[in-house]
C-alpha positions in Angstrom: -0.2 0.1 0.3 1.2 3.6 -0.5 0.0 5.3 2.7 -0.4 9.1 2.4 1.8 9.9 -0.6 -0.7 10.3 -3.6 -0.7 7.1 -5.8 1.8 4.6 -7.0 1.4 4.0 -11.0 3.0 0.9 -12.8 3.0 0.9 -16.4 3.7 -1.7 -18.7 4.1 -1.9 -22.8 6.1 -3.9 -25.3 8.1 -1.2 -26.3 9.2 0.2 -22.2 8.5 -2.7 -20.3 7.6 -1.8 -16.7 8.0 1.8 -15.7 7.2 3.3 -11.9 6.1 6.5 -10.9 4.9 7.7 -7.7 3.2 10.8 -5.8 0.6 11.2 -8.7 -2.2 13.4 -7.9 -4.9 12.6 -10.5 -5.6 10.2 -13.4 -8.1 10.5 -15.8 -9.4 7.7 -18.1 -11.4 8.7 -21.3 -12.4 5.6 -22.6 -15.7 5.3 -25.3 -17.9 4.3 -23.0 -17.3 6.4 -19.8 -14.9 8.8 -18.3 -13.3 8.4 -14.8 -11.0 10.5 -12.2 -9.2 8.7 -9.9 -7.6 9.9 -6.8 -6.1 9.1 -3.9 -7.8 6.5 -1.7 -10.3 5.6 -4.8 -12.5 2.6 -4.8 -10.6 -0.8 -5.9 -11.6 -0.7 -9.6 -10.7 -2.9 -12.7 -11.3 -2.2 -16.7 -10.4 -2.2 -20.2 -9.1 1.5 -21.6 -10.4 2.2 -25.4 -9.8 6.0 -25.5 -6.7 7.9 -23.7 -5.4 8.1 -19.8 -3.6 11.4 -18.5 -1.9 10.8 -15.4 -0.5 14.3 -13.2 1.1 15.1 -10.6 3.7 18.0 -9.6 6.3 17.0 -11.6 5.2 14.6 -13.8 2.2 15.0 -17.0 2.0 11.8 -19.2 -0.5 11.5 -21.5 -1.4 8.4 -23.8 -3.8 9.2 -26.8 -5.8 6.5 -28.6 -4.6 3.4 -26.3 -5.9 0.4 -25.8 -5.2 -0.7 -22.5 -6.1 -2.7 -18.8 -5.7 -1.5 -15.8 -6.3 -2.0 -12.0 -6.6 0.1 -9.2 -6.2 -1.1 -5.6 -5.0 0.5 -2.3 -3.3 3.6 -3.7 -1.6 1.5 -6.7 -2.5 2.3 -10.2 -1.3 -0.6 -12.9 -1.8 0.0 -16.2 -1.2 -2.9 -19.3 -1.2 -1.1 -22.5 -1.8 -3.9 -25.4 -2.2 -0.9 -28.0 -1.4 2.8 -28.4 1.9 5.1 -28.5 
């Protein structure tokens, strides 16, 4: 668990392998069927994305456009497994 320091993000794709970020403040998921805004202490959730993901903290801003991926959020750890896209 990631106590009190924002969200830990783990991103896996075939190009870069596993990359981890810490102290993330907000994750925005815009998929073809729904929009989510995930912040610290958000409920456990998993799903599939066909759209975009924006990940932001004070120092980091990551944008993944036109991706297909799976995600899981639990205990302030967000996992993103990209299967297609940038």
